[in-house]
C-alpha positions in Angstrom: 11.4 -3.2 12.3 8.6 -5.1 14.0 5.6 -7.2 12.9 1.9 -6.2 12.6 -0.9 -8.8 13.0 -4.3 -8.2 11.5 -7.3 -10.4 11.5 -6.0 -12.6 8.6 -2.5 -11.3 7.9 1.0 -11.0 9.4 3.1 -8.1 8.2 6.7 -8.6 8.9 10.1 -7.4 7.7 11.3 -8.9 4.4 14.0 -11.5 4.8 16.7 -12.7 2.4 14.9 -16.1 2.3 11.9 -14.3 0.7 13.9 -13.5 -2.4 12.9 -16.5 -4.5 9.2 -16.3 -3.8 9.2 -12.5 -4.0 10.8 -12.8 -7.5 8.3 -15.4 -8.6 5.2 -13.5 -7.3 6.2 -9.9 -8.1 7.9 -10.9 -11.3 4.6 -12.2 -12.8 3.8 -9.8 -15.6 0.3 -9.3 -14.2 1.8 -8.0 -11.0 5.0 -6.2 -12.2 3.1 -4.3 -14.9 0.8 -2.7 -12.3 3.7 -1.3 -10.2 6.0 1.6 -11.0 9.3 0.0 -9.8 9.3 -3.8 -10.2 11.0 -4.8 -13.4 10.0 -7.7 -15.7 11.6 -10.1 -15.9 12.5 -10.0 -12.2 15.0 -12.5 -10.9 16.1 -13.6 -7.5 19.3 -11.4 -7.5 17.2 -8.3 -8.3 14.7 -9.3 -5.6 17.5 -9.6 -3.0 18.6 -6.0 -3.8 15.0 -4.8 -3.6 14.2 -6.4 -0.3 16.4 -4.1 1.7 14.5 -0.8 2.3 16.2 2.4 1.5 16.4 5.2 4.1 12.9 6.5 4.8 11.2 3.4 3.5 9.0 1.1 5.5 8.4 -2.3 3.8 6.5 -5.2 5.1 6.2 -8.7 3.7 2.6 -10.0 3.8 1.8 -13.5 4.9 -1.8 -14.8 5.0 -2.9 -17.1 7.8 0.4 -18.8 8.3 1.1 -19.2 4.6 4.3 -18.1 2.9 4.8 -14.7 1.4 1.8 -13.5 -0.6 2.8 -9.8 -1.2 4.2 -6.6 0.1 3.1 -3.2 1.4 4.7 -0.1 2.8 5.5 3.5 2.3 8.4 5.9 1.8 8.7 9.5 2.8 8.9 11.7 -0.2 10.9 14.9 -0.3 7.6 16.8 0.1 7.1 15.1 3.5 4.2 13.0 2.2 4.3 9.2 2.7 3.8 7.4 -0.6 1.8 4.2 0.1 2.4 1.1 -2.1 1.2 -2.5 -2.1 1.2 -5.5 -4.3 -0.1 -9.1 -4.0 0.7 -12.3 -5.9 -2.1 -13.0 -8.4 -3.5 -16.0 -6.5 -4.5 -13.7 -3.7 -6.2 -11.0 -5.7 -9.9 -10.2 -4.9 -9.9 -11.5 -1.3 -9.6 -8.2 0.6 -5.9 -8.8 1.5 -4.6 -5.6 -0.1 -7.1 -3.4 1.8 -6.4 -5.2 5.1 -2.6 -4.9 4.7 -2.7 -1.3 3.5 -4.9 -0.3 6.4 -2.4 -1.8 8.8 0.5 0.0 7.1 -1.5 3.3 7.4 -2.2 2.6 11.1 1.5 2.2 11.5 2.4 5.3 9.5 0.0 7.7 11.3 1.9 7.1 14.5 4.6 9.3 12.9 3.2 12.8 13.6 5.7 14.3 11.1 3.7 12.8 8.2 1.1 15.3 7.2 -0.6 13.1 4.6 -0.3 9.9 2.5 -0.3 9.8 -1.3 -0.6 6.8 -3.6 -1.4 6.1 -7.3 -2.5 3.4 -9.6 -2.3 2.9 -13.3 -5.7 3.5 -15.1 -5.8 -0.1 -16.2 -5.7 -1.3 -12.5 -9.0 -0.1 -11.1 -8.8 -2.8 -8.3 -6.1 -0.7 -6.6 -8.3 2.4 -7.0 -11.0 0.6 -5.1 -8.6 -0.3 -2.3 -7.5 3.3 -2.0 -11.1 4.5 -2.0 -12.0 2.1 0.9 -9.1 3.6 2.8 -10.4 7.1 2.4 -8.0 8.3 -0.2 -9.3 11.2 -2.4 -8.5 11.3 -6.1 -6.2 14.2 -7.0 -5.2 14.1 -10.7 -4.4 11.9 -13.7 -0.7 12.0 -14.7 1.8 9.8 -16.6 4.0 7.7 -14.3 7.0 5.6 -15.4 6.4 1.8 -15.3 9.7 -0.1 -15.1 8.2 -3.4 -16.2 6.5 -1.9 -19.3 9.4 0.4 -20.1 7.3 3.5 -20.7 5.0 6.0 -19.0 1.5 4.9 -18.2 -1.5 7.1 -17.3 -2.1 6.9 -13.6 -4.5 8.4 -11.1 -3.0 9.9 -8.0 -4.6 10.1 -4.6 -4.1 11.8 -1.2 -5.2 11.0 2.3 -4.8 13.7 4.9 -3.5 12.6 8.3 -6.7 13.6 10.1 -8.9 11.7 7.7 -6.5 8.7 8.0 -6.9 8.7 11.7 -10.7 8.5 11.3 -10.6 5.8 8.6 -8.3 3.5 10.4 -9.3 4.1 14.0 -8.6 0.6 15.6 -10.5 0.8 18.9 -14.2 0.8 19.8 -13.8 4.3 21.1 -12.1 5.2 17.9 -15.0 3.6 15.9 -17.5 5.7 17.8 -15.4 8.8 17.1 -15.1 7.8 13.4 -18.9 7.5 13.1 -19.3 11.0 14.6 -16.8 12.4 12.2 -18.3 10.6 9.2 -21.7 12.0 10.2 -20.3 15.5 10.5 -18.3 15.2 7.2 -21.5 13.9 5.5 -23.4 16.9 6.6 -20.9 19.3 5.2 -20.4 17.2 2.0 -16.8 16.2 2.6 -17.4 12.5 3.5 
């Protein structure tokens, strides 16, 4: 896997040396309880096992402006063919736009795979900040369903989202030409009530 550089972030493959900091940040109850698959407590041995992506998964460590690990973002291909987007940040980096910036970069990477028809994601109802990130990225709310939360040990109401490939291309267009094209599409979508 390779690295992705954004304005403020470096997204890179996770490394074994990330395990201790990963366990510390993601194992924080405030973080783990907002994810479906990170347990609490979460130790370094568990983190080592989690750091290696399974087949079909793309996982990036997030570093901010030359700092150490601050979070993670990625996606995995579901049996339906959709790519499920996920992201988390250590609590000290909440509210600074890093989640949106990292998730946008992951989407830009993902849309290169023409086999992915759409992206999905979800957030627990008591985590509206992740909902705002998804909205900024163009995701559309689909439904409210219970999803298992490993840290909490029970199912939690969650809101699911979907982002069609064509809409993703418009939302994350990286070039000036893409920006002009995105504006044209937004204008057109606004006229038909879909934007």
